[in-house]
Backbone as CSV, one residue per row, in Angstrom:
resi,resn,N_x,N_y,N_z,CA_x,CA_y,CA_z,C_x,C_y,C_z
1,MET,7.785,52.738,18.159,8.195,53.905,18.918,6.688,54.341,19.620
2,SER,6.976,54.306,20.886,5.977,54.588,21.851,5.447,55.713,21.556
3,ALA,4.015,56.011,22.180,3.579,57.028,21.956,3.937,58.534,23.406
4,PRO,4.188,59.615,22.872,4.825,61.112,23.745,3.931,60.509,25.030
5,PRO,4.780,61.170,26.244,3.827,61.089,27.321,2.683,62.179,27.415
6,SER,1.869,62.313,28.022,0.554,62.765,28.415,1.059,64.053,28.866
7,VAL,0.189,65.191,28.721,0.503,66.620,29.162,-0.440,66.589,30.141
8,PHE,-1.248,65.261,30.702,-1.864,65.833,31.999,-1.559,64.894,33.012
9,ARG,-2.340,64.895,34.535,-1.627,64.282,35.520,-1.967,63.341,35.565
10,PRO,-0.935,61.983,36.204,-1.352,60.959,35.830,-2.718,60.504,36.010
11,ASP,-3.135,60.755,37.295,-4.767,60.417,37.884,-5.648,61.138,37.803
12,LEU,-6.052,61.966,36.357,-6.802,62.830,36.401,-7.997,62.095,36.196
13,PHE,-8.273,60.608,35.781,-9.034,60.054,35.301,-9.435,58.794,36.073
14,ALA,-8.761,58.723,37.173,-8.900,57.426,38.142,-10.112,56.994,38.703
15,GLY,-10.808,56.005,38.459,-11.670,56.089,38.931,-12.774,55.859,38.024
16,THR,-12.364,56.364,36.711,-13.866,56.472,35.950,-13.520,55.479,34.927
17,THR,-14.880,55.370,34.122,-14.889,54.216,33.422,-15.384,55.140,32.179
18,SER,-14.811,54.792,30.656,-15.149,54.895,29.684,-15.402,54.019,28.438
19,ILE,-16.361,54.500,27.543,-16.203,53.893,26.191,-15.875,54.824,24.884
20,VAL,-15.107,53.850,24.501,-14.317,54.649,22.690,-14.342,53.274,21.805
21,THR,-15.623,53.899,20.990,-16.056,53.115,20.027,-14.989,53.410,19.028
22,GLY,-14.917,52.192,17.896,-13.577,52.068,17.166,-12.221,52.069,17.916
23,GLY,-12.460,51.857,18.754,-11.292,51.936,19.462,-10.029,51.012,19.598
24,GLY,-10.260,50.159,18.366,-9.150,49.296,18.234,-7.673,49.414,17.339
25,SER,-8.058,50.591,16.544,-7.050,51.310,15.865,-6.913,52.562,15.662
26,GLY,-5.530,53.241,15.212,-5.627,54.698,14.710,-6.040,55.492,16.125
27,ILE,-7.249,56.587,15.560,-7.476,57.568,16.729,-8.270,57.394,17.948
28,GLY,-8.861,56.126,17.776,-9.281,55.406,18.672,-8.728,55.002,19.665
29,LEU,-7.803,54.276,19.180,-6.808,53.702,19.844,-5.741,54.443,20.435
30,ALA,-5.325,56.085,20.129,-4.474,56.518,20.721,-5.332,57.125,21.738
31,ILE,-6.759,57.494,21.538,-7.640,57.964,23.091,-7.881,57.165,23.902
32,ALA,-7.840,55.851,23.568,-8.205,54.497,24.773,-6.721,54.828,25.474
33,ARG,-5.653,54.537,24.985,-3.833,54.725,25.683,-4.262,55.845,26.387
34,GLU,-4.662,56.715,25.910,-4.277,58.076,26.907,-5.357,58.257,28.062
35,LEU,-6.650,57.559,27.946,-7.508,57.537,28.804,-6.855,56.423,29.968
36,LEU,-6.402,55.795,29.560,-5.845,54.673,30.168,-4.571,55.060,31.229
37,THR,-3.502,55.900,30.712,-2.757,56.784,31.091,-3.021,57.022,31.675
38,LEU,-4.005,57.985,32.222,-4.572,58.774,32.710,-5.274,58.447,34.285
39,GLY,-5.199,57.232,34.231,-5.921,56.188,35.117,-7.016,55.449,35.350
40,GLY,-8.051,55.855,34.034,-9.462,55.349,34.076,-9.476,53.631,33.165
41,ARG,-10.406,53.579,33.562,-10.831,52.093,33.183,-11.603,52.556,31.683
42,VAL,-11.308,51.756,30.406,-11.496,52.132,29.417,-12.158,50.485,28.627
43,VAL,-13.300,50.744,27.923,-13.679,49.631,27.367,-13.606,50.163,25.791
44,ILE,-13.187,49.330,24.833,-12.769,49.621,23.454,-14.176,48.800,22.753
45,CYS,-14.825,49.401,21.821,-15.346,48.460,21.364,-15.361,48.654,19.492
46,GLY,-15.601,47.248,18.795,-15.182,47.816,16.874,-16.329,46.212,16.810
47,ARG,-16.121,46.376,15.295,-16.882,45.101,14.646,-15.668,43.748,14.532
48,LYS,-14.844,43.916,14.616,-13.964,42.871,14.526,-12.921,42.115,15.962
49,GLU,-13.678,41.244,16.082,-12.935,40.417,17.086,-10.925,40.829,17.631
50,ASP,-10.698,40.335,16.492,-9.486,40.032,16.305,-8.480,41.334,16.504
51,LYS,-9.138,42.609,15.828,-8.556,43.898,15.941,-8.506,44.089,17.256
52,LEU,-9.717,44.467,18.110,-10.011,44.105,19.737,-8.423,43.523,20.087
53,THR,-8.940,42.160,19.834,-7.772,41.385,20.829,-6.587,41.972,20.981
54,ALA,-5.938,42.252,19.368,-4.244,43.122,18.966,-4.163,44.146,19.881
55,ALA,-5.382,44.764,20.075,-5.356,46.387,20.580,-5.014,46.409,22.095
56,THR,-5.827,44.990,22.682,-6.117,44.866,24.048,-4.635,44.511,24.614
57,LYS,-4.091,43.416,23.634,-2.669,42.936,23.758,-1.486,44.126,23.708
58,LEU,-1.503,44.804,22.772,-0.739,46.038,22.429,-0.675,47.524,23.886
59,LEU,-1.698,47.181,24.445,-1.845,48.255,25.559,-1.586,47.699,26.612
60,GLN,-1.670,46.430,26.763,-1.207,45.996,27.921,0.536,45.721,27.971
61,GLU,0.609,45.495,27.049,2.188,45.385,26.645,3.008,46.817,26.943
62,GLU,2.451,48.049,26.736,2.869,49.111,26.901,2.474,49.731,28.051
63,LEU,1.627,49.605,28.711,0.820,50.145,30.123,0.974,49.367,31.417
64,GLY,0.949,47.896,31.006,1.427,46.727,31.999,0.381,45.741,32.335
65,GLU,0.257,44.510,32.260,-0.702,43.317,32.311,-1.706,44.171,32.700
66,ASP,-1.712,44.399,33.949,-3.155,45.125,34.682,-3.697,45.803,34.227
67,THR,-3.432,46.413,32.813,-4.322,47.381,32.605,-5.594,47.632,31.993
68,PRO,-6.414,47.984,32.601,-7.922,47.958,32.795,-8.403,48.274,31.473
69,VAL,-8.415,47.380,30.737,-8.782,47.628,28.987,-9.745,46.349,28.582
70,HIS,-10.866,46.609,28.467,-12.009,45.601,28.109,-12.357,45.631,26.505
71,PRO,-12.271,44.767,26.069,-12.730,44.794,24.462,-13.951,44.355,24.431
72,VAL,-14.739,44.856,23.594,-16.060,44.507,23.294,-16.792,44.079,22.183
73,VAL,-17.260,43.325,21.445,-17.382,43.196,19.751,-18.755,44.146,20.174
74,CYS,-18.584,45.106,18.789,-20.131,45.916,19.101,-19.931,46.277,17.312
75,ASN,-21.372,46.293,17.034,-21.472,47.305,15.270,-22.338,48.392,15.855
76,VAL,-21.974,49.255,15.928,-22.998,50.591,16.470,-24.005,50.917,15.565
77,ARG,-23.743,50.266,14.610,-25.274,50.168,13.698,-26.026,49.541,14.054
78,LYS,-25.929,48.747,15.113,-26.876,47.526,15.320,-27.746,47.942,17.035
79,GLU,-28.810,48.530,16.865,-29.421,48.742,18.347,-29.000,47.797,19.235
80,GLU,-29.355,46.572,19.411,-29.330,45.579,20.338,-27.806,45.518,20.603
81,GLU,-26.908,45.490,19.931,-25.446,45.279,20.046,-24.979,46.572,21.278
82,VAL,-25.473,47.652,20.652,-25.088,48.806,21.598,-25.701,48.651,23.114
83,LYS,-26.857,48.171,23.107,-27.475,47.946,24.567,-26.886,47.561,24.907
84,GLU,-25.856,45.929,24.516,-25.568,45.242,25.544,-24.024,45.548,25.438
85,LEU,-23.580,46.547,24.762,-22.411,47.335,25.125,-22.396,48.028,26.353
86,MET,-23.529,48.361,26.852,-23.754,49.465,27.455,-24.135,48.660,28.697
87,ALA,-24.572,47.581,28.777,-24.970,46.625,29.505,-23.746,46.007,30.527
88,ARG,-22.811,45.967,29.304,-21.702,45.375,29.974,-20.572,46.177,30.368
89,THR,-20.883,47.540,30.247,-19.977,48.635,30.702,-20.414,48.725,31.941
90,MET,-21.910,48.901,32.089,-21.867,49.044,33.599,-21.914,47.565,34.682
91,GLU,-21.835,47.033,33.943,-21.221,45.595,34.799,-19.492,45.532,35.424
92,LEU,-19.280,46.636,34.364,-17.586,46.856,35.039,-17.459,47.526,36.174
93,GLY,-18.122,49.053,35.927,-18.085,50.268,36.979,-18.885,50.411,37.498
94,GLY,-20.311,50.020,36.869,-21.458,50.792,37.665,-21.959,51.883,37.119
95,ARG,-21.336,52.757,36.299,-21.591,53.713,35.695,-21.028,54.417,34.403
96,ILE,-21.175,54.885,33.534,-20.325,55.224,32.289,-20.335,56.606,32.224
97,ASP,-19.127,57.339,32.523,-18.843,58.354,33.033,-18.240,59.132,31.962
98,PHE,-17.805,58.429,30.505,-17.335,59.087,29.345,-17.893,57.860,28.333
99,LEU,-18.113,58.755,27.479,-18.446,58.322,26.106,-17.543,59.090,24.900
100,VAL,-16.542,58.263,24.375,-16.133,58.957,22.853,-16.552,57.812,21.448
101,ASN,-17.683,58.388,20.986,-18.100,58.058,19.571,-17.141,58.580,18.377
102,ASN,-16.369,57.669,18.489,-15.058,57.531,17.251,-15.310,56.915,16.155
103,ALA,-16.109,55.799,16.763,-16.227,54.670,15.316,-16.743,55.043,13.949
104,GLY,-16.443,54.855,13.002,-16.780,55.715,11.759,-16.086,55.124,10.264
105,GLY,-16.553,55.544,9.370,-16.454,54.655,7.928,-17.080,55.228,7.120
106,GLN,-15.988,55.543,5.681,-15.932,55.768,4.658,-15.373,55.726,3.389
107,PHE,-15.412,55.464,2.086,-14.694,55.084,1.156,-14.454,56.641,0.185
108,PRO,-13.674,56.661,-0.396,-13.817,57.815,-1.368,-14.160,57.605,-2.695
109,SER,-15.316,58.325,-3.256,-15.906,58.035,-4.601,-16.575,59.392,-4.983
110,PRO,-16.785,59.709,-6.045,-17.319,60.778,-6.697,-19.085,60.557,-6.440
111,ALA,-19.591,61.902,-5.709,-21.184,61.782,-5.803,-22.125,60.950,-6.407
112,ALA,-21.518,61.322,-7.518,-22.641,60.237,-8.734,-22.321,58.692,-9.161
113,TRP,-21.509,58.416,-8.359,-20.857,56.903,-8.212,-21.473,56.106,-6.979
114,ILE,-21.857,56.886,-5.666,-21.984,56.444,-4.855,-23.797,55.438,-4.902
115,ARG,-23.583,54.224,-4.737,-24.954,53.628,-4.478,-25.590,53.881,-3.016
116,THR,-26.644,53.412,-3.532,-27.665,53.953,-1.960,-27.013,52.836,-1.169
117,LYS,-26.882,51.587,-1.411,-26.103,51.046,-0.140,-24.778,51.517,0.478
118,GLY,-24.072,51.891,-0.591,-22.768,52.534,0.031,-22.844,53.782,1.278
119,TRP,-24.043,54.698,0.756,-24.447,55.545,1.307,-24.480,55.331,2.429
120,ASN,-25.922,54.651,2.460,-26.243,53.731,3.963,-25.445,53.557,4.779
121,ALA,-24.743,52.514,4.106,-23.583,52.207,5.439,-22.806,53.364,6.162
122,VAL,-22.121,54.366,5.221,-21.954,55.013,5.766,-22.468,56.243,6.907
123,ILE,-23.905,56.856,6.323,-24.950,57.120,7.398,-24.788,56.582,8.294
124,GLU,-25.378,54.928,8.362,-25.753,54.660,9.537,-24.833,54.207,10.601
125,THR,-23.417,53.977,10.205,-22.118,54.117,11.005,-21.863,55.311,11.445
126,ASN,-21.663,56.381,10.921,-21.198,57.937,11.787,-22.253,58.777,12.254
127,LEU,-23.657,58.565,11.643,-24.655,59.365,11.988,-25.528,58.301,13.278
128,THR,-26.288,57.512,12.403,-27.039,56.650,13.383,-26.031,56.010,14.551
129,GLY,-24.963,55.385,14.440,-24.377,54.568,15.243,-23.895,55.603,16.442
130,THR,-23.756,56.918,16.039,-23.308,57.914,17.154,-24.736,58.031,18.144
131,PHE,-25.659,58.704,17.480,-26.729,58.829,17.807,-27.170,57.135,19.054
132,LEU,-27.267,56.426,18.260,-27.486,55.085,19.412,-26.545,54.848,20.482
133,CYS,-25.494,54.907,20.239,-24.618,54.984,21.348,-24.898,56.032,22.426
134,SER,-24.816,56.980,22.138,-24.788,58.676,23.127,-26.489,58.265,23.560
135,ARG,-27.623,57.821,22.848,-28.702,57.639,23.653,-28.658,56.387,24.583
136,GLU,-28.014,55.386,24.203,-27.805,54.148,25.116,-27.137,54.375,26.462
137,ALA,-25.846,55.209,26.395,-25.199,55.691,27.475,-26.204,56.378,28.294
138,TYR,-26.823,57.112,27.613,-27.614,58.366,28.588,-29.013,57.491,29.418
139,LEU,-29.423,56.322,28.611,-30.398,55.805,29.295,-29.765,54.658,30.104
140,ALA,-28.971,54.480,30.021,-27.746,53.441,30.702,-27.544,53.976,32.107
141,SER,-27.160,54.989,32.086,-26.132,55.770,33.240,-26.419,57.241,33.359
142,MET,-26.063,58.107,32.196,-25.970,59.563,32.277,-27.032,60.281,32.681
143,ASP,-28.219,59.482,32.835,-29.692,60.051,32.976,-29.262,60.222,34.479
144,GLU,-28.905,59.352,34.888,-28.742,59.480,36.426,-27.614,60.139,37.045
145,HIS,-26.336,59.745,36.530,-24.979,60.013,37.189,-24.357,61.334,36.267
146,GLY,-24.827,61.879,35.189,-24.380,62.644,34.429,-23.364,62.141,33.638
147,GLY,-22.239,63.005,33.012,-21.233,62.423,32.048,-20.914,63.290,31.127
148,SER,-20.144,62.870,30.254,-19.455,63.717,29.149,-18.925,62.591,27.792
149,ILE,-19.635,63.157,26.570,-19.704,62.606,25.526,-18.732,63.454,24.460
150,VAL,-18.002,63.109,23.714,-17.153,63.395,22.592,-17.597,62.732,21.350
151,ASN,-18.109,63.271,20.349,-18.401,62.691,19.164,-16.974,63.303,18.236
152,ILE,-15.849,62.326,17.544,-15.377,62.575,16.393,-16.048,62.817,14.889
153,ILE,-15.750,64.158,14.660,-16.063,64.329,13.222,-14.935,64.727,12.223
154,ALA,-15.157,65.739,11.376,-14.109,66.121,10.280,-14.377,67.163,9.773
155,ASP,-13.076,67.477,9.181,-12.972,68.957,8.633,-14.169,68.730,7.319
156,MET,-15.532,69.453,7.415,-16.307,69.407,6.512,-17.043,70.453,5.950
157,TRP,-16.239,71.703,6.674,-17.067,72.977,6.955,-16.972,73.709,5.357
158,ARG,-16.528,73.365,4.329,-16.368,73.787,3.034,-17.221,72.581,2.295
159,GLY,-17.718,71.728,2.461,-18.180,70.451,1.753,-16.806,69.854,2.091
160,PHE,-17.322,68.370,1.505,-16.284,67.309,1.245,-16.199,66.671,0.310
161,PRO,-16.197,67.267,-0.773,-16.214,66.806,-2.023,-15.330,65.354,-1.934
162,GLY,-15.649,64.496,-3.023,-14.688,62.979,-2.841,-15.449,61.934,-2.098
163,MET,-15.960,62.475,-1.019,-16.881,61.963,-0.068,-17.971,62.410,0.641
164,ALA,-18.840,62.551,-0.665,-20.106,63.634,0.013,-20.735,62.776,1.005
165,HIS,-20.903,61.292,0.929,-21.513,60.697,2.055,-20.683,61.305,3.532
166,THR,-19.796,60.757,3.771,-19.517,61.299,4.962,-19.368,62.612,5.698
167,GLY,-18.990,63.384,4.376,-19.336,65.115,4.764,-20.568,65.084,5.498
168,ALA,-21.679,64.519,4.593,-23.223,64.816,5.139,-23.410,64.426,6.959
169,ALA,-22.555,63.104,6.724,-22.936,62.188,8.087,-22.267,63.386,9.164
170,ARG,-20.801,63.686,8.787,-20.079,64.408,10.114,-21.021,65.621,10.577
171,ALA,-21.463,66.644,9.363,-22.207,67.848,9.299,-23.221,67.346,10.403
172,ALA,-23.985,66.396,10.392,-25.103,65.976,10.802,-24.859,65.730,12.515
173,VAL,-23.780,64.879,12.632,-23.243,64.731,13.993,-22.722,66.360,14.614
174,ASP,-22.433,66.816,14.091,-22.012,68.396,14.758,-23.372,68.973,15.120
175,ASN,-24.232,68.985,14.461,-25.557,69.359,15.104,-26.252,68.380,16.151
176,LEU,-26.142,67.320,15.778,-26.667,66.350,16.752,-25.839,66.704,18.249
177,THR,-24.442,67.053,18.194,-23.557,67.306,19.390,-24.612,68.713,19.809
178,LYS,-25.142,69.478,18.936,-25.457,70.545,19.941,-26.554,70.226,20.525
179,SER,-27.619,69.766,19.588,-29.408,69.517,19.982,-29.075,68.441,21.346
180,LEU,-28.074,67.570,21.562,-28.192,66.670,22.939,-27.590,67.586,23.915
181,SER,-26.271,68.236,23.629,-25.995,69.147,24.819,-27.100,70.150,25.417
182,LEU,-27.945,70.661,24.461,-29.015,71.408,25.206,-30.037,70.737,26.036
183,GLU,-30.503,69.388,25.368,-31.366,68.731,25.736,-31.097,67.771,27.393
184,TRP,-29.818,67.344,27.117,-29.414,66.774,28.534,-28.433,67.879,29.418
185,ALA,-28.530,68.949,29.031,-27.675,69.719,29.964,-28.038,70.103,31.772
186,TRP,-29.403,69.701,31.688,-30.239,69.679,33.246,-30.238,68.292,33.622
187,LYS,-29.430,67.498,33.213,-29.022,66.482,33.371,-27.194,66.115,34.136
188,GLY,-26.741,67.396,34.289,-25.290,67.114,33.942,-24.498,66.164,33.013
189,VAL,-24.916,66.309,31.712,-24.140,65.759,30.231,-23.733,67.069,29.586
190,ARG,-22.446,66.713,29.855,-22.170,67.358,28.446,-21.520,66.942,27.104
191,VAL,-21.938,67.551,25.996,-21.763,66.905,24.580,-20.969,67.976,23.462
192,ASN,-20.010,67.254,23.484,-18.565,68.125,22.373,-18.387,67.560,21.178
193,ALA,-17.759,67.996,20.409,-17.239,67.119,19.331,-15.777,67.558,18.812
194,VAL,-15.146,66.956,18.265,-13.508,67.195,17.977,-13.242,66.366,16.740
195,ALA,-13.076,67.672,15.673,-13.225,67.680,14.132,-11.705,67.879,13.811
196,PRO,-10.791,66.842,13.856,-9.283,66.466,13.189,-9.376,66.835,11.604
197,GLY,-8.447,67.439,11.610,-8.002,68.133,10.194,-7.233,66.781,9.656
198,ILE,-6.092,67.036,8.893,-5.389,65.712,7.842,-4.532,65.341,9.104
199,ILE,-4.770,63.667,9.340,-4.141,63.306,10.560,-3.201,62.259,10.019
200,LEU,-1.761,62.385,10.425,-0.830,61.324,9.701,-0.998,60.237,11.071
201,SER,-1.708,59.036,10.422,-2.468,57.931,11.403,-1.356,56.731,11.042
202,SER,-1.768,56.061,12.109,-1.122,54.242,11.804,-1.356,53.853,10.470
203,GLY,-2.428,54.058,9.744,-3.277,53.708,8.290,-1.929,54.220,7.178
204,TYR,-1.484,55.183,7.923,-0.406,55.924,6.417,0.178,54.861,5.663
205,GLY,0.690,53.803,6.307,1.909,53.304,5.652,1.048,51.919,5.170
206,ASN,-0.267,51.946,5.025,-1.265,51.065,4.201,-1.521,51.891,2.570
207,TYR,-1.058,52.829,2.694,-0.895,53.758,1.114,-0.292,53.336,0.164
208,ASP,-0.813,53.522,-1.074,0.504,53.692,-1.991,1.443,54.575,-2.065
209,PRO,2.668,54.330,-2.078,4.262,55.431,-2.454,2.908,56.603,-2.966
210,VAL,2.837,56.636,-4.052,1.901,58.097,-4.603,1.146,58.991,-4.050
211,PHE,0.318,57.913,-3.236,-0.842,58.537,-2.274,-0.366,59.436,-1.127
212,GLN,0.874,58.072,-0.404,1.955,58.774,0.544,2.346,60.218,0.200
213,LYS,2.975,60.325,-0.952,3.563,61.482,-1.164,2.662,62.732,-1.228
214,THR,1.211,62.593,-1.735,0.537,63.448,-2.051,-0.079,63.620,-0.774
215,PHE,-0.288,62.761,0.265,-0.984,63.004,1.580,-0.135,64.062,2.424
216,ILE,1.298,63.845,2.451,2.601,64.337,2.976,2.442,65.936,2.135
217,ASP,2.234,66.118,0.914,2.377,67.510,0.415,1.367,67.898,0.821
218,MET,0.363,67.657,1.546,-1.152,68.329,1.641,-0.503,69.475,3.081
219,ALA,0.641,69.155,3.593,1.280,70.322,4.732,1.063,71.538,3.863
220,GLU,1.060,71.606,2.670,1.378,72.994,2.273,0.200,73.941,2.497
221,ASN,-1.221,73.381,2.497,-2.052,73.757,2.408,-2.686,73.933,3.674
222,ILE,-1.553,73.592,4.893,-2.158,73.946,6.829,-1.405,74.767,7.121
223,PRO,-2.117,76.159,7.372,-1.146,76.916,7.997,-0.072,76.851,8.981
224,ALA,0.077,75.659,9.751,0.520,74.906,10.750,1.916,74.088,9.849
225,LYS,1.499,74.109,8.865,2.757,73.539,7.908,2.835,72.082,8.097
226,ARG,2.330,71.334,8.806,2.588,70.045,9.151,1.482,69.081,9.171
227,LEU,1.229,68.197,9.414,-0.078,67.154,9.765,0.013,67.134,11.250
228,GLY,-1.051,66.487,11.276,-1.292,66.630,12.665,-1.140,64.773,13.413
229,THR,-1.250,64.428,14.394,-0.907,63.608,15.107,-2.189,62.771,15.857
230,GLU,-2.320,61.465,15.916,-3.478,60.693,16.624,-3.192,61.404,18.123
231,GLU,-1.968,61.289,19.016,-2.385,61.767,19.920,-2.262,63.525,20.207
232,GLU,-2.358,64.117,19.274,-2.954,65.609,19.278,-4.350,65.275,19.574
233,VAL,-4.849,64.361,18.651,-6.439,64.763,18.514,-6.803,63.794,20.384
234,ALA,-6.520,62.715,20.446,-6.602,62.024,21.802,-6.302,63.336,22.678
235,SER,-5.226,64.226,23.070,-5.181,65.099,23.801,-6.214,65.882,23.979
236,SER,-6.705,66.364,22.600,-7.786,67.525,22.465,-9.077,66.458,23.309
237,VAL,-9.400,65.484,23.161,-10.783,64.674,23.801,-10.512,64.717,25.139
238,CYS,-8.981,64.299,25.454,-9.210,64.348,27.298,-9.397,65.746,27.694
239,TRP,-9.290,66.691,26.968,-9.257,68.295,27.472,-10.887,68.206,27.529
240,LEU,-11.667,67.821,26.534,-12.993,67.676,26.439,-13.725,67.134,27.855
241,LEU,-13.409,65.918,27.971,-13.511,65.214,29.134,-13.310,65.709,30.490
242,SER,-12.238,66.460,30.749,-11.813,66.731,32.059,-12.422,67.704,32.619
243,PRO,-12.238,67.976,34.153,-12.707,68.899,34.406,-12.477,70.256,34.145
244,GLY,-11.501,70.824,33.589,-11.343,71.619,33.048,-11.881,71.941,31.808
245,ALA,-12.761,71.059,31.270,-13.731,72.002,30.175,-15.381,71.965,31.015
246,ARG,-15.245,71.978,32.173,-16.736,71.576,32.739,-17.408,72.702,32.268
247,TYR,-17.336,73.811,31.554,-18.245,74.604,31.591,-18.245,74.605,29.523
248,VAL,-17.779,74.027,29.145,-17.746,73.942,27.818,-18.871,72.696,27.287
249,THR,-19.855,72.661,26.762,-20.832,71.872,25.931,-21.346,72.489,24.690
250,GLY,-21.727,71.665,23.664,-22.317,72.194,22.699,-21.252,72.533,21.721
251,ALA,-19.778,72.366,21.774,-18.903,72.604,20.976,-18.381,71.907,20.425
252,THR,-17.469,72.376,19.526,-16.798,71.758,18.063,-15.471,72.111,18.208
253,LEU,-14.414,71.195,18.718,-12.998,71.826,18.787,-12.468,71.485,17.332
254,ARG,-11.584,72.007,16.560,-11.417,72.158,15.180,-9.931,71.614,15.794
255,VAL,-8.948,70.866,15.609,-8.005,70.159,15.797,-7.282,69.658,14.384
256,ASP,-6.961,71.308,13.826,-6.594,70.652,12.098,-5.367,71.807,11.969
257,GLY,-4.422,72.653,12.977,-3.493,72.982,12.094,-3.813,74.536,11.634
258,GLY,-5.122,74.801,11.598,-5.823,75.935,10.922,-6.358,75.665,9.533
259,GLY,-6.083,74.350,8.924,-6.429,73.790,7.928,-8.009,74.234,7.205
260,SER,-8.810,74.238,8.329,-10.199,74.157,7.784,-10.525,76.160,7.664
261,LEU,-9.231,76.771,8.009,-9.752,78.322,7.486,-8.520,78.561,6.098
262,TRP,-7.776,77.087,5.960,-7.046,77.652,4.667,-8.075,77.250,3.499
263,ARG,-7.266,77.238,2.287,-7.856,76.956,1.178,-8.574,75.370,1.009
264,THR,-9.401,74.597,0.154,-9.863,73.443,-0.090,-9.092,72.682,-0.908
265,HIS,-8.513,71.357,-0.555,-7.912,70.583,-1.628,-8.308,70.137,-2.999
266,TRP,-9.271,70.766,-2.665,-10.497,70.247,-3.974,-10.283,71.160,-5.239
267,GLU,-9.784,70.613,-6.219,-9.522,72.043,-7.372,-10.759,71.447,-8.479
268,VAL,-11.606,72.604,-8.605,-12.453,73.002,-9.758,-11.653,73.235,-10.892
269,PRO,-12.151,72.382,-12.086,-11.486,72.583,-13.120,-11.904,73.857,-13.935
270,GLU,-11.590,74.726,-14.929,-11.785,75.942,-15.671,-13.165,75.563,-16.136
271,HIS,-13.937,76.253,-16.121,-15.372,75.992,-16.850,-16.190,77.357,-16.831
272,ASP,-17.402,77.393,-17.762,-18.281,78.046,-18.036,-19.782,77.644,-17.844
273,ALA,-20.025,76.569,-17.070,-21.041,76.083,-17.358,-21.864,76.247,-16.710
274,MET,-22.113,77.366,-15.603,-22.497,77.889,-14.762,-23.513,78.956,-15.044
275,PRO,-24.686,79.128,-15.683,-25.571,80.007,-16.402,-25.558,81.456,-15.386
276,ARG,-25.701,82.478,-15.828,-25.745,83.661,-15.055,-27.712,84.125,-14.950
277,TYR,-27.952,84.504,-13.836,-29.242,85.196,-13.695,-29.584,85.789,-15.080
278,GLY,-30.875,85.787,-15.560,-31.234,86.732,-16.597,-30.712,86.256,-18.354
279,GLY,-29.169,84.979,-17.799,-28.858,85.007,-19.510,-27.728,85.930,-19.947
280,ARG,-27.453,86.749,-18.595,-26.995,88.164,-19.611,-25.143,87.181,-19.198
281,SER,-24.286,88.153,-20.108,-23.141,87.536,-19.976,-21.761,88.805,-19.180
282,LEU,-20.831,87.895,-18.779,-20.184,88.368,-17.933,-19.958,90.645,-18.295
283,GLU,-19.743,90.406,-19.999,-19.578,91.509,-20.425,-20.513,92.690,-19.914
284,ASP,-21.769,91.997,-20.182,-23.277,92.790,-20.377,-23.006,93.244,-18.625
285,ILE,-22.597,92.600,-17.438,-23.100,92.427,-16.497,-22.386,94.024,-15.949
286,ILE,-20.719,93.864,-16.454,-19.540,94.977,-16.073,-20.063,96.213,-16.543
287,ALA,-20.987,96.148,-17.693,-21.163,97.412,-18.724,-21.974,97.784,-17.844
288,ALA,-23.128,97.394,-17.348,-24.010,97.667,-16.291,-23.890,98.538,-15.116
289,THR,-22.487,98.095,-14.824,-21.962,98.899,-13.262,-21.236,100.317,-13.941
290,GLY,-21.041,99.980,-15.294,-20.256,101.239,-15.602,-18.418,100.947,-15.759
291,GLY,-18.551,99.272,-15.732,-16.867,99.120,-15.886,-16.598,99.139,-17.532
292,GLY,-15.272,99.017,-17.094,-14.615,98.592,-18.811,-14.690,97.183,-19.215
293,ASP,-13.767,96.928,-20.404,-13.784,95.598,-20.785,-13.119,95.009,-19.941
294,PRO,-13.510,93.661,-19.625,-12.962,92.972,-18.262,-11.731,92.058,-19.028
295,LYS,-11.468,91.806,-20.423,-10.352,91.477,-20.890,-9.514,92.749,-21.163
């Protein structure tokens, strides 16, 4: 089934050149599709050539054989590969108008079980990769021509139990977004972020049936009472890149149906493991207030 039509005018990004990291699948692919639909030239990058080749073929089948999508293999954790990505993009368009830092990776695990190697891999991909791509895009083009950067983070406002590594990295990117928006404002560079909530993405079909049901049931904890779509994230990114958001920088847009304002999906077992200040019991504290028996 094809994606819904864009809400933006078809030529909105005509003549622009964008980079979408992690553009071979999921949200990154949806963002690339929207940018192409709106008339832009798009470089998609990722670690796996076969995935990029498949994504390029799909986009050209959907949008036409002459669709200007350009795959570049790049591991955003590798500084030299990021520099090469920028150099190849500059050869295409002479400038980098937009950068969408979408590449990321994580795995579910209790914090106590995360090994240092796994921790470092997640931090380097989500945080260091975002920094490297932003810095190199700035040095290669945006320092002179201006531009716009959008970082994809996550709903980590109440912590991220079960994936503490990505929660820490995404929170850091939220702060990096603010820092870069201040440092680079005088060069006409806007830096913003999008924080998707629970998104029904193309990877849903790979989940086992039990988790698929659990995933769908998460909608009950979202005020919108449904999950989001990849296209809704892509549309939000395109608005931040567009002329309509020219007075917006240093902001993080939550695309989550209000989920970040609602209750968490993490259940804390009943316990009495947190000692109170001074070792007092609940009964002693309530008695000190003049209150009655809490039972």
